[in-house]
N, C-alpha and C positions, 0 to 999 in steps of 0.2 A: 422311738427307736428308728434308726435308718432303714429305709426300704430299698436302698440302692447300693450297688457296689461297682468297683472299677475293674473291668475285664481287660486282660491283655491277650490279643491274638498274636502268637509268636510264630511268624511265618519263616521257618528256618530253612536256609539253603543247605541242601544235602547232596551227597554223591553216593552212588552204588557201592556198598560194602566198605565204605570209609568210616569204620566204627568210631575211632577216636576223634577224627576231625569233625564228624557229625555231632558227636557228644559235646565237643568244645564249642561248636556254634550254638547248640541248643542251650548250653549253660550261659553263654554270652547273651543270648536272647532273653533268657529268664532274668538275668541280672539287670538288663536294660528295662524289662517290664517293672521290676521292683523300683528302679530309679525313677521311672515315669509315674509311679504312684499306684500301680495295680494292686488290687486285693486278691486277685485270682487270675491265673494264666493257663492257657491251653496251647500245647504244641502238637505237631502232626502225628499221624499214624506211623508206627515202625520207624521213628525218626533216627534211631541209632544206625540201623543198616540200610535205611533209605528205601526200603520196599522195592527191590528189584523183582520182576515178575517173569516166570517162564511160561509164556503163552503157548510155546511149542511143546506138545506132549512128549516128543522124543527127548527133550532136555530135562524132563521132570526129575529124574533120579539125581543127577549132578546138582541141580538147583536146590532140591529139597535138602540134600545133604549139607549144602553150604548155608542155607537158612538155619538148619539145626546147629551148625557150628557157631553161627553168629548169635544164636539165642542165649539169653542170660538168665540165671537163677535170680531169685529175689535178694539173695545175699551176695551176688556177684559184684565185681569191683565197679562197674559203670552204674549199676543201680544203687549201690552204696554211695557213690559220689553224688548222685541225684538226691538221695535222702539227706546227705550231709548239707547239700546246697540249700534245700528247703528250710532246714533248721537254721543255717547260717544267715540267710537273707530274710527269714521269716515271711515266706511266700508259699501259699498253697498253689499247686499246679497239677494239671493233668498232662501226661506224656505217654505216647504210644511206643511200644517196643515188642520185639519177639521174645517171649518168655519161655524159658526151659523149666518146666514144672517138675516137682518132686514125684509126680505120677508118671514121668517119662515122656509126656507129651510136650509138643511145642504149641503155644497159643499166640494169637495176635491179640495183645493185651494193651489196655490203657489204664494206668494207675493214677490215683490221686496221691501225690506226695505232699504230706502235711508238714506244717510248721514244727510239729513235734519231732520231726526227723524219721517218722514212720510212714509206711504206706497205709493210708487210712481207708482206701476203697480200691477195689480192683475189678475191672470188667474185661471179660474175654469175648471177643467178637462172635456173635451168635450166627449171623448170616455170612457164610463164606462161599464165594463163587468157586467153580470147579478147579481153577488154577491155584486157589488158596487151600481148598479143603481136603483133608485126608479121606473124606467120604467119596472123593473123586480122585484127583491126582496131585493135590497140592500139599504143602508142608504143615498146615495148621489144623489142629483139632478144633472143631467149633465149640464155642462156649455154650452154656446151658441155662443161664439166668440173667435177669436184670436186677438192678438194685438202685437205691438212692442214698444220698448223703447230704449233709448240711454244710453250706459255706457261709461265711460271714463277710461284712456285716449284712444284716437283713434277715438272718436265719432262713436262707434260701434253700428250698428243697431242690436238689440237683441230681441229675443222672448223667451217665456217660454211655454213648454207643459209638460205633466206628464205621466210617465210610459207607459201604453198601447197606448197613443197617438202616440208614436214614431213608432209603428208598422203599422200605417195607412199612405199610400202614400199621401192621401189628406191633412194630417196635414203638412207634409213637403212642399207640393206644395203651400198651403195657406201661410205658412211662407215665402216662396221664393217670392211669389207675393207681400207680404208686405215689402220685402226688407231685411229680416233678414240675417245677416252675421254670427251670432253666436246664438246658441240655448242652453238654460239651461233646463235640464230635470231631475227633482227630480224623484226618483225611489223607489219602494218597492216590490221587487221580487228577486229571485235568478238569478244571471247572469252566463253566460258561459265564459270560458277563451278564449280569442281571439288568443292565440298562439297554440290552438289545434282545431281540427275539431270535432264538436259535433252536434247531431241531434237537430232539433227544436231550432236553434240558433238565438235568437232575436237580438243578437249583430251583426251578419252578415247582417241582414236586415237593422239595423241602419246604418252600414257602407255603404251599397249600396245606401240608400236613402240620406245620407249626400253627397255622391259623385254625385248623380244625380242632387242634388239641390245646389251643390257647397257651402256648409256651414259647419262651425264647429258645433259640438254638444258635450256637456258634459253631461253624465248620472251619477247621484250621488245616491248611494245606502246606505242602513243601514248596519252596522256591528252588529253581534250578533243576532238580530232579523232575518236578511237575511244574505247572504254570501258575502256582499261587492262587490268587483270587479268593483268599479266605474272607469269610463274611459273618455278619451278625444279622439274624432275622428276629423281628419282634413278634409278640403274640397275636398280632393282627395280620401276620404274613408279609409285612413290608420289610424290605431290605434296609437296614439302618446304616450299614457301612460295608463296602467290599474293597479289599485291598487290590493293588495291582500285582504284577508278576514278580516284583523284586523282593528280596529278603527284607524283613523289617518287623517292627513291633507296633501294633495299633492298640492304644488304650482308649476304652469307651466306657461311658456311664451306662449302667443297666438299671433301669427303674423297675423293680419287681412289682411295684404297686400296679403297674399296667396289667400284669397277669391277675393279680388278686381282685382288681376291680371287675375284670371280665368274668371271673369265676363266681363272683357274687351274684351275677345275673344269669343263672343257669338256663333260663328260658329266653335268653336274648337271641341276637342274630345268628350265632353259631349253633345254638340249640343243644348244647351238650346235655342239658337236663332232660332232653327227650330220648336219651339213649335207652334202648330196649334190649339188654343182654339176654333176657328171657326168650326173645324172638330170634336173635342172631345165632344163639348157640344151636338152634335146630339145623342151621345151614353150614356152620363152620366145623370142619372135622376136628376131632380131639377136644 
């Protein structure tokens, strides 16, 4: 059985609030991914409305209202178009959008659109900064759980989280405990180049956490609205590929055997087998 699959990083060009134009570009990007032989594709965070941000507290009410108006239910026309696309082109993909839930809340969501034409998995961003979170002054209600799903070929245990989630150690640890071998991470912020040393480098943190948890992670950003730089990190923490700032699709081979080999050696260099949750829980609240 194959232990590899072809990943497409779909670095979509987006514009603030341009819902239909952004959707059209995302669809074109996914079609290109399929043409280029991808088995699985990942698009950016909140790709449909392009993730405008109200950093100014005084602008919060107008901004939050506009995000709410842009948010879409799972049976809305744009989400339905994406379900239909997945079935039409027979491609599984993860795409981020503002979700208007039946519970009345708005979530920063990334869904797995399956070849079946259904949403097969849905993740709501757990870690939201103040300008995002309803717990502070943003438009999004934070999510409350992590989960995994299987992608093919290779029967790969996969998880999703979003942007700032990747900067929390606990997110990676939770995914590792769930068995995730590969993580899809839609993004909406400027990235750093991994071939240069820069201060406040979130990408270096992502590399370290991927290595500590022996997992692949792909982080897929906007072009235009943000500076691109989407990338794939291997389970040893090395950057396998980073895109430039232009819109485009990069298709890469992901050999999941690299993860499985590391995890067979629980007491190897990374020492995951030495984990002592019985000790840690004495110091970690909750």
